N, C-alpha and C positions, 0 to 999 in steps of 0.2 A: 876390862874397859880403864880399872885405876893406873895400872903400869903404861898402858897407852896413855895417859893424860900426863902423868907423870914425862914419858920420853916425850910427849909434844910439847911440855912447859919448858923442858931439859934443852933442847932441838931450839925452841925460840931465845933460850938465856934467861926465860924468867925464874927459872930454880934452877938450884947444883943438886945434882942428885948422885948419891957415894952407889954405884951399881955394883961394884966390888962386895958390901956390904949388905947388899939386897939380895944380893946371890946368896952371900953365905945363909940367912936367915931362910929364905926361902929352902934351901936346900934342905937346913935342921929340920926347920917344921915338917915337911915333907918328909923325912927322912923317919921323925920321931911316929906321923901319922902312919906310914906304910909299916912300921913294925907296930903299934897298937892293931890294924887293920890283920896282919898274920897273926899276931895273939888271941884275938877273938874267933878267928879262923879255926884256928886250934882248937881253943878250948870248946870249939861246936863241935868240930867234928869228934873231939873226947868225948861230948856230952851224948850223942850220936851212936856211939861206938859202944859205951858202956851201956845203954838202955836202949837197945834197938828194938823191944818190946812197944815202947813207947810213942815209937813212929809210924808200926805196922797198925796198932791199933787208935791212931789219929783222928781214922777219916777223914787224910787230906784229900781227897778226890773230893769227896762230897759238901767238906769247907770251903775246898776253893770254888765248886761250883755255885755255893750261896753265896761268895762274896762274889764272884768273876760275872754272874747272870745278868744280877743287877746291874749291874756298874755296864758291862754291852749293852744293856737294853734300854739303861738311859743314856749312854753316851749316842746311842740311832736316835732315840726318841729325840737329844739337842740338837742333832743334826753336828 
């Protein structure tokens, strides 16, 4: 919405937007975010590989049902 508003104001001549600088800043931010996401996923995968018994004994299906079923029922109840 913000970029659309800037484009509209630029089109009407009310403001001057430096699109190249905006593109460079956006590209840099997205590159940093994607790098951090990849790093976090690699760390998570490494932890799961190092401790497979913790994942197996966590009782994930039971915990998922305890969190999922009340939410599902509340969703049906609320409509």
